[in-house]
N, C-alpha and C positions, 0 to 999 in steps of 0.2 A: 093077068100074066104079063101084059106089056109093062105095067107099072113096076112089078116085081123085078123084071129084067132091067128096067131103066135104073132102079135104085141100086141093083147089084152092080151094073156097069159104072154107075156114078161112084160107088164105093171104091171099086178097083182103080178107077181113074185117079181118085184122090190119093189112094195108096201109092200108085205109080209115081205121081208128082212128088209125094213125100220122099220116096226112095231116090228119085233123081236129084232132089235137093240135098239129101243126106250124103250122096256120093259126089256132090260138087259138080254135077253136070251143068248147072246154071251158074256156077261160082264166078265166072268171068263175063257174064252177060250184063251189060250196062242197063240201068233202070233209073226211073225218075227218083226212086227212093234214095239211091246212092249218089245221085248227081249233086255235086258240090257238098258232099257230106262233111268234109273237113271244114269248109267255109261255115257251115251251120254250127259245127262243134266249136269253132273259134268264136262264134258270136255269144257263146255261153261264158260269162266271166270266169267261173271256176275252172273250166276246161282251158280257156285261153291262157290263164295264168300258169296252169300246169304245163301246157305245151311249151310256153316260153322258157320255163324252168328246166324241162326235161329233154326236149327234142335234140339239142346239140349233143348232150351226153349220150343219148341213144345212138345218134348217127356215128359218133366216135367208137362206140362199142361194136356196132355193126362193121365199121371199117377195120377194126382190130381183128375181127374174125373173118375177114374177106367176104363180107356180105354186102349186098346193095341196099342202101337206105333210100326211101322206106320200102318195106317188103310188099310186093304185090300179092303174094300168096302166103297165108298163115294157116298152120295146122296146130291144134292144141291137143296134147295128151295129158290126162291126169290119172294118177295111180292112188287108189283109196288107202290101202294098207300102208304104202310107202310114204304117204302124205307128200306127194310131189306133183308139180304142174310143169310140163315142158312146152316150150314154144319153138316150133320148127318153121322155117321160112325159106322162100325162094323168090327169084325175080322173074323167071320165065316158066311157062307151063311145062316145057320139055325137060327142065332141070330136075335134079333130085333135091329133096328137102334137106336142109342142114339145120342142126340144132343151134339156136341162138342162146337160150338160157333155160336153166331149171330153177324153179321157185319152190320154196317149202310151203306146203299147205299147213297153216298154223293152228287149226282146230279140226276136229272130226266128230261127226255124230253118226250113230248107227253102227252097223256091222257090215261084213262082206255080203254080197248078193244084191240083186236088183231092187229098186223101189217099186212097191206094188200097191200102196194106198196112202192117203193123206194121214199125217200124224204119226207115221212109223219111224220118223227121224232118219230115214235112210237117204244117203247120197245115191242118186241113180247110178247104174252101170249101163253102158250102151253107147249108141252113136247119135250124136246130137249136133246142132249148129247154133251159133249166136243169133238170137232174134230180137235183141233189145240192147240199146246203149242207154244207161240211166245215170246221168251225172248228178242227179239229186237224190241218190240213194241214202238211206239212213246209215248205210255201211260205207260211207265215203263215195265210192263209185261202184257200179255193178254192171255186169254183162249177163243178160238173161239167156237161158237155154230153152230150146223148144221141147221141154218135158211137159206133158207126156207126148211122145212121138207116136207114129203109127203102130209100132210094136207094143208100146206101153198101153195104148188105148184098148188093145185086144186082150192083153194079159193082166192088166191091173184091175183094181176094184172099179166096177162100171160107174158107180155113183160118186165115188170119192177117190180118184186116182192120185190126187195131190197136184201141186204145181208150184210156181214161183221159185224155181231153182236158178241160182245165180253163181257166177264167180264174182266175189266182192271183197272189200277190205274189212278192217275192224277185228279180224281174228275171233269172231263168235259165230256159231252156226247151230242150226237144228236140222240140217240136211242139205246145205249148200257147200260151196268150195271157197273157204275164206283164205285170203293171203293178207299180208300187211298192206297198209295204205300206200307205202312207197312202191310196192310191187304191183298193186292193181293200177296205179298210175301208168306204169310202163306198159302193162298188158293192154290197157284201155287205149293208149296212144297208138301202139302198133296195130291193134285191131281196127281202130278208126281209119288209119291210113289204108289198110288193106281193103276195107269196105269202100272207101272213097275211090279206089282204083278199080273197083268192079267186083270184088269178092263179096257178093251179097250174102252168101251162106257160109260163114267161116266154120269149118268142122271142128267139133270138140268131142273127143272120144274118151270116155271114162272107163278105165279098166279096174278090176279088183286089186291087182298087184302088178308090179313090174316083173314080168315073167323072166327077166334075166337075173333077178335077185333070188338066190337059192333059199334064203331064210323066209322070204315072202312066199315063194312057191310052196315051201313046206307048210307054212301056216294055212295057205289056201287048201292044200290037200287035206289037212286035218279038218278044216271047216266042212269040206265036201263029204267027209265020212259021216257027218251028222245031218247035212243038208244035201243029200244025193240028188234031190229033185232039181237042183241048180247045176248039175254036172254038165249037161248038154249046153246050157246057156254059157257057162264059163269056158267051155271048149271053143265055142264060136268067138268069144272074146280073145282067147289065146291065139286062134288062127289069124285074126285080124292084127294082133300085135306083131306076130312074126312075119306076116305079109309085109308090114311096113319096115320091119328090121331088114328084110331081104331086099326089098325094092325101093325103099325110101319114097314111096308114093302112098297116098291115102288109100286104104284098103277098100275094095268094092264090097258093098253090103246089100243084101236083099232081105225081104221079109216074106215068109211063106204064109199060107192061108190061116195058120194057127197063130200067127204073130211072132213066130220064132225067127231070130236072126239066122241068115244063111251066109256063111263066109267061106272063102276058098281054103281048102285044106292045104296046109303048108307043112313040108317035112320039118319036123321040130328038131332042134339040136338037143343033145343030151342035157337034161335038166341039171343045173348046177347044184352041187351038194351044199346044204346049208352049213354055215360055220358052226362049229361045236364049241360052245363056251360053257364051262362048268361054273355055275353061278347060283349061290344059295338065294332063297327067297323066303321072306318071313311067312310064317303060317298065319293065315287069315282066320278070324272067327267066322263061324257059320253065317251064311246070308240069312238075315232075320225074316225075310219075306219070300215066300215061294214064288217062282217065276210065273206060275199060273194065276197068281193073285195080283200081278203087275199088269199095267195097261200095255196093250199092243198098239193101240191108237187112242188118241184123246181129242176132245173138242177144244180144250184150252191147255196150253203148255204151262208147266210150272214156271214161276217168275222169281228170280233172285231179288232181294231187297235193293231197290235202286235200278232194277231192270238190267238190260244188257251192259250199260255203262258201269253199273255197280259190280256186276260179275267180272267184267274185264279188269276193273281196278283190283279186285281180289286176286285174279290170276297174275297180274303184273307184280303185285306185292309178294305173292308166294314165289314167283320165279326169281325175284331178287334175293329173297331170303334163302333159297336153296343153292345159290351159286357157290357158297362156301363148301358144299358137299360134292361138287364135281370131282371126278377122278383126276389124279395128277396129269397135267398136260392136256386135259379136256377143256375146250372152250365153251361147248354147249351140248345139250342133249334134249331130245324131244321125248316127253312122257305122256302116255295115254292112260287115263284114269276112268274106271267104271264106278258109278255110285248110284244110290237110290234116293229119290225124294219121296218119302212115304206119304200116306194120305193126309197127314197133318202138316206136311211141308217140312218135316225134319230130315236132314241129310243123314243117311246111314250107309253102312257097308261100302266104304271106299276101298277100291282095290286097283293097284297099279297093274295094268295088263302088259305094258312093255315100256322100255326105256328106263332111264335113271340108274340107280345102283342101290346096293343093300343099305347104305347109310341114309340115302335121300328118300327112298320110297316110303318107309314107315312114317316119316314126317309129313310127306305130301298127303298120305292117306288120312293121318290125324287132322291135318288142316281142313280137308274136305268135310270130314265128319263134324268139325267144330264150326262150320259155316252157320250163319244165322238161319232161322227158319224161312223157307220160301213160301210164296203163295202156291198151294198145291195144284197139281193137274186136275182137270175135271173131265168127266166122261158121262154124258147124259145127265148133266147137272149135279153129279155126285163127285166128291173128292176121291182120288184114286192114286195109288203109288205108281211110280214109273222109274225104270232104270235108264240112266243116261251115260253117255261117254263124253269125255272132254280131253283134248290134247293141249299141252302147254309146253313152251320152250323155256328151258332153264339155261341161261348163259347169254353170250353176246349175240346181237343180230348178225 
């Protein structure tokens, strides 16, 4: 009995510490780990060169927006469906956060909803913090997130919850938050300065949608009609979103004994009505493989010939080729494509889910279906088909 109570108390103590970290209670506590953090970063040649090249420009951008450089407090919000990453900063604890910049997330894997197991290609949704600075990332630079957190460990697959979730460069992902190399350099520098000044646990909150965007909210509501089991989860995310909108402070978040997020109820503004645009869409041929015959998780992901670099070259070439089909006066558009890599590695059933236009989308779908054969996904040693999603930008950076 004593041992059982001891283990139970130990679990709840660990859970409490995780919650305090998540809410930033320790965010301004100095530590040995953060002592001289910038000095350590500058000792890395790659980071030193980047800081020399970028810091003056960032300082001027902060000054132009009436912000103090460098920021002592950083709060990051990301919106999956809207493919956006926001940086909010402030200089003093009692101040309200102010928006520094919004970056475009340039690739997307998975769908709406939380991540619940390894290999599901899902970008997590929830409340996290930066737990790793990796200047030697294969994706230029990366900032690691503490997935799985206390909630994920209770609600996700016990043996394979997944991990290695990062904000990184290179615009390729199977479940992370990718931005361009130029953008990750800015985020990395700003985050490094905040950590150096004592913010050991920089909060990163990942929302399904930007709840102020009517079209995005409409899409989420349609999603929840099919996945009603996620309704309570998404309501807690919505509460946290509007808490910040109202107070410009990081929302308080608790986790109950079931692992569910508990957020403060906020009086919601009337949801914006989505824009109504009448737009024809090509009729797609039937999906050749039933969803139940596709992998929900895999042991090995499919690989494009030449790996990630080869796939990125394909996306870059396709983006340039589609520029001539942009609408008049349009400089760029983000397109999300769903496609299947079958058990033989053949790309089939490419379908533009959003973005683009009637002239561009059939060409993008055809290009994806004409990709060379991939190394197929494997599950328990056998080849298996899998459905993927990819975003690409057509137009100017």
